[in-house]
C-alpha positions, -999 to +999 in steps of 0.1 A: +000+000+000+014+034-009+013+062+016-017+084+009-015+121+017-050+119+030-039+096+058-027+115+088+007+101+096+032+116+119+056+139+100+087+120+111+074+087+096+059+105+066+093+121+058+111+087+061+086+068+040+074+095+015+069+073-015+077+039+001+049+015+008+038+010+044+040-025+057+007-041+065+014-039+103+023-001+101-008+006+081-029-013+105-014+006+134-023+040+119-058+029+109-063+015+144-052+049+160-075+068+136-104+045+145-098+049+182-098+087+179-131+085+159-146+063+187-134+087+214-146+118+195-181+102+188-185+091+224-174+124+238-200+141+217-226+115+226-218+118+263-219+156+264-252+156+244-268+132+268-256+151+298-270+184+283-304+168+277-305+156+313-292+189+325-319+209+307-346+185+320-334+190+356-332+227+351-363+236+330-387+207+336-380+196+372-366+230+384-340+212+405-310+234+409-290+210+431-292+180+407-288+203+377-255+216+391-243+180+398-250+169+362-235+201+348-204+194+368-201+159+353-205+174+318-177+199+325-154+172+340-159+150+309-152+179+286-119+187+304-104+152+300-095+155+264-098+192+259-061+195+252-064+168+224-096+182+208-079+190+175-063+156+173-097+139+178-118+161+156-094+156+127-105+119+126-143+128+126-161+116+095-198+123+101-206+122+065-196+085+060-208+073+094-228+041+088-250+049+119-260+083+106-290+070+087-304+047+114-339+057+125-343+073+159-365+056+185-394+078+195-400+086+231-435+087+248-428+117+270-404+137+291-395+109+315-385+086+286-362+114+273-345+117+307-341+079+311-328+074+276-302+102+280-290+089+313-284+055+296-268+072+266-244+090+288-235+060+309-229+038+278-207+064+262-187+069+294-181+031+294-168+032+259-147+062+267-133+044+298-123+014+277-108+031+247-090+057+268-069+028+281-053+025+246-051+063+239-044+080+272-046+055+301-048+080+329-081+094+314-098+060+318-101+065+356-117+099+350-144+085+328-150+057+352-154+082+381-179+102+361-198+071+350-204+062+386-213+097+394-241+095+368-254+063+383-257+080+416-273+111+402-298+090+381-309+072+413-313+105+431-334+119+403-356+087+402-360+086+440-368+123+443-392+123+413-408+089+413-442+103+403-426+120+373-413+086+361-447+067+364 
């Protein structure tokens, strides 16, 4: 396989290989790194989006300033983890060719379903971030795990405080 200018390859390697073919293992390594960055970018977006939906529900629907601030804090903490690597992650984003882009959305029956679905969306994305961070920036994995457990606790608090809302 010939090195493609479209592939983002570290300059040092690019300069040493310019027109040479990458070995299969080298190409696989770069594709693997690109894919991990795409997974991290997609799940950071998914996580922040889910948190924002829950945050707005707590703020504008349930009018709960205390729980709203807790979930907002989780969103800010998640955002900080890879903020210094934002450009690196966004470079691998390929929303146009995303095979999941055309999947139909599942409809929700009401506000409680929106809140529950977005807590689950957040927790699932935090789990993915926790696992893939181990291969990209291992110290970040513990941060995502901490925030995942924080969302479990907040979710339970919301449910217990607003049982009638969820019926």
